[in-house]
C-alpha positions in Angstrom: 126.7 203.8 54.6 124.7 204.9 57.7 124.5 208.6 58.4 124.0 210.7 61.5 122.4 214.2 61.4 124.2 216.9 63.4 123.2 220.6 63.4 121.6 220.4 59.9 124.3 218.3 58.2 124.5 214.6 57.4 127.7 212.8 58.3 128.9 209.2 57.8 128.6 207.5 61.2 132.4 207.3 61.7 132.8 211.0 60.9 130.0 212.2 63.2 131.8 214.1 66.0 131.1 216.7 68.6 133.6 218.8 70.7 135.0 217.4 73.9 133.9 220.7 75.4 130.3 220.1 74.6 128.2 220.8 77.7 126.3 217.6 77.2 129.6 215.7 77.6 131.0 217.9 80.3 128.0 218.0 82.6 125.1 216.0 81.1 123.4 219.3 80.1 120.8 218.2 77.5 117.6 216.5 76.6 116.6 213.7 74.4 113.9 211.5 72.9 113.9 207.9 71.7 111.3 207.1 69.1 110.1 203.9 67.6 110.2 203.6 63.8 107.5 201.5 62.1 107.0 201.2 58.3 109.5 204.1 57.8 107.6 206.5 60.1 108.8 207.9 63.4 105.9 206.9 65.7 104.1 209.8 67.4 106.9 212.2 66.3 104.9 215.4 67.0 104.2 214.3 70.6 107.9 213.5 71.1 109.0 216.8 69.7 106.6 218.7 72.0 108.0 216.8 75.0 111.6 217.6 73.8 110.6 221.2 73.8 109.1 221.0 77.3 112.2 219.2 78.6 114.5 221.8 77.0 112.5 224.7 78.5 112.5 222.8 81.9 116.3 222.9 82.1 116.6 226.4 80.8 117.8 225.8 77.2 116.6 228.1 74.4 113.5 227.3 72.4 114.1 224.6 69.9 113.6 224.8 66.2 111.2 221.9 65.9 110.6 222.3 62.2 114.3 221.9 61.5 114.5 218.9 63.8 111.5 217.3 62.1 113.0 217.9 58.7 116.2 216.3 60.0 114.3 213.2 61.1 112.7 212.9 57.7 116.0 213.3 55.9 117.8 210.8 58.1 115.1 208.1 57.9 115.2 208.4 54.1 119.0 208.5 53.9 119.4 205.5 56.2 116.5 203.6 54.6 115.2 203.1 58.1 112.0 201.2 57.9 111.9 199.4 61.2 114.1 200.6 64.1 114.4 203.4 66.5 115.5 207.0 66.3 117.1 209.2 69.0 117.1 213.0 69.1 119.7 214.6 71.5 120.0 218.3 72.2 122.8 219.6 74.4 123.8 223.0 75.7 126.5 223.3 73.1 130.1 224.5 73.6 131.0 225.2 77.2 133.7 225.8 79.8 134.8 223.0 82.0 132.1 223.5 84.6 128.4 223.9 85.1 128.1 227.4 83.6 126.6 227.8 80.1 128.3 230.3 77.8 125.3 231.0 75.5 126.7 229.0 72.6 124.5 227.5 69.9 122.9 224.2 70.9 124.2 220.8 69.6 121.4 218.8 68.0 122.1 215.1 67.0 119.7 212.7 65.3 120.7 209.0 64.9 119.0 205.8 64.0 119.5 202.2 65.1 117.8 198.8 65.4 114.8 198.5 67.7 115.8 195.4 69.7 113.1 192.8 70.1 112.9 192.3 73.8 111.5 189.4 75.8 107.7 189.2 76.0 108.0 189.7 79.8 110.3 191.6 82.1 111.7 190.9 85.6 111.9 194.0 87.8 113.9 194.8 90.9 112.6 197.5 93.2 115.3 200.2 93.8 116.4 201.0 97.4 116.9 204.6 96.2 113.9 207.0 95.7 113.1 209.2 92.9 112.9 212.9 94.0 109.5 214.0 92.8 110.3 217.6 93.8 113.7 217.7 92.1 114.6 220.2 89.3 114.7 217.3 86.8 111.5 215.6 87.9 109.3 214.8 84.9 112.0 215.9 82.4 113.7 213.7 79.9 117.3 214.8 80.2 120.6 213.1 79.3 121.7 213.3 83.0 121.2 209.5 83.2 123.9 208.3 85.6 121.3 207.6 88.3 119.4 205.3 85.9 122.6 203.7 84.6 123.8 202.8 88.1 120.4 201.6 89.3 119.8 199.5 86.2 123.2 197.9 86.5 122.4 197.1 90.2 119.1 195.5 89.1 120.7 193.5 86.4 123.3 192.2 88.8 120.3 190.6 90.6 119.0 189.0 87.4 116.3 191.7 86.6 115.7 193.4 83.3 114.5 196.8 84.7 114.6 198.7 88.0 111.5 200.4 89.4 111.6 203.4 91.8 109.4 204.7 94.5 109.5 208.3 95.4 110.5 210.2 98.5 107.0 209.8 100.1 107.0 206.0 99.5 104.7 205.9 96.5 105.2 203.9 93.3 106.9 206.1 90.6 108.5 204.6 87.4 111.3 202.5 85.9 114.7 203.7 84.8 113.4 204.0 81.3 109.8 203.0 81.5 106.4 203.8 83.1 104.6 201.2 85.1 100.9 200.2 85.1 99.3 198.0 87.7 95.9 196.1 87.9 94.0 196.2 91.2 90.4 195.2 91.5 90.1 194.4 87.8 91.2 197.9 86.8 94.4 199.3 85.4 96.1 202.3 87.1 99.4 204.2 86.6 101.1 206.7 88.9 100.3 210.3 88.3 102.9 212.7 87.0 103.0 214.3 90.5 104.7 211.1 91.7 107.8 212.3 89.8 107.2 209.9 86.9 108.2 211.0 83.4 105.2 211.6 81.1 106.0 208.9 78.7 104.5 209.2 75.2 103.6 205.5 75.2 102.1 206.0 78.7 100.1 209.0 77.4 98.7 207.1 74.4 97.7 204.1 76.5 96.0 206.3 79.2 94.1 208.3 76.6 93.2 205.4 74.3 91.9 203.2 77.1 90.8 205.7 79.7 93.2 204.4 82.3 93.1 206.3 85.6 96.1 207.8 87.4 96.4 207.1 91.1 99.0 207.1 93.8 99.8 203.7 95.3 102.3 202.9 98.1 105.4 201.2 96.7 104.4 198.1 98.7 101.5 197.5 96.3 104.1 195.6 94.3 104.3 193.0 97.1 100.6 192.9 97.9 98.0 190.2 97.2 95.9 193.0 95.7 98.2 193.2 92.7 96.7 191.2 89.9 99.0 192.0 87.0 101.4 194.7 85.9 103.4 195.9 82.9 106.0 198.4 81.8 105.6 200.8 78.9 108.0 202.8 76.8 108.8 203.6 73.1 111.0 200.6 72.9 109.1 198.1 75.2 105.7 199.2 74.0 103.7 197.3 76.7 105.7 194.6 78.4 104.2 192.3 81.1 106.1 192.0 84.4 106.7 188.4 85.3 108.9 188.7 88.4 109.3 191.4 91.2 112.4 191.0 93.3 112.8 187.5 92.0 109.3 186.4 92.9 106.8 185.5 90.1 103.7 187.7 89.6 100.2 186.2 89.3 99.7 186.7 85.6 102.3 187.7 82.9 100.7 188.8 80.7 97.2 189.1 82.3 94.1 189.9 80.3 94.3 193.7 80.8 97.9 193.7 79.7 97.0 191.7 76.6 94.2 194.2 75.8 96.7 197.1 76.0 99.1 195.2 73.8 96.4 194.7 71.2 95.2 198.3 71.3 98.7 199.7 71.0 99.4 197.5 68.0 96.2 198.9 66.4 97.5 202.4 67.2 100.8 201.8 65.5 99.0 200.4 62.4 96.7 203.5 62.3 99.7 205.8 62.5 101.5 203.9 59.7 98.4 204.0 57.5 97.9 207.7 58.0 101.5 208.5 57.2 102.2 209.9 60.6 99.8 212.2 62.5 100.5 211.8 66.2 
């Protein structure tokens, strides 16, 4: 029977419960990571844990015990015999009053596993009419305050898209609701810099460092320009997914040659991580 890890203990899935007064439930006060599992290994776990720590610090939560969380990941993967799938780590502000104030209670830490859905080889995106605030308190942090993403993605799906992509308050390309975006212009791949308000995705980071891709601001209108040669989304679940349509109109290439190169390189990276037993 599948287990869930909560605060150091394993529970049957149906018995895994937290308080209705948990601050994550009351206010969305918390952070999380979603991690791909390949050959029984949580891919790039160390990088995900470091980002979890940065996000926690960014919203003012106490320093996390990453060793205990890492041990919890290993225990849960073994208990659930999770060979291929995904894993989510969620940390919340713990017990609370019915309001925004924290009361200094111990954090709630949850680790759960599930299937990694095999998505379509390409994605249709819809450009959001609402901007990301690159200067907001949550900019660049992976928090569980996801209502903005949920509402925007539902809007995009109502228009037949698979993902929604945001610009920022100065009109530059930013990110998707749960993904980073890469574009090809002049035969070269680029991705928006973190100063755009985009989350520093782990898959994004690995692609950028592995292939030497440059960060550069582009106006959001680049998505409608003849200069745009190809584009793709990246995330721990999507890996690298070519964009086939923007606002209902087909792109030039999906996937294009640069996207295919990224897909091949990322597959090699996954294989290397599996062979090494997990080092990223």
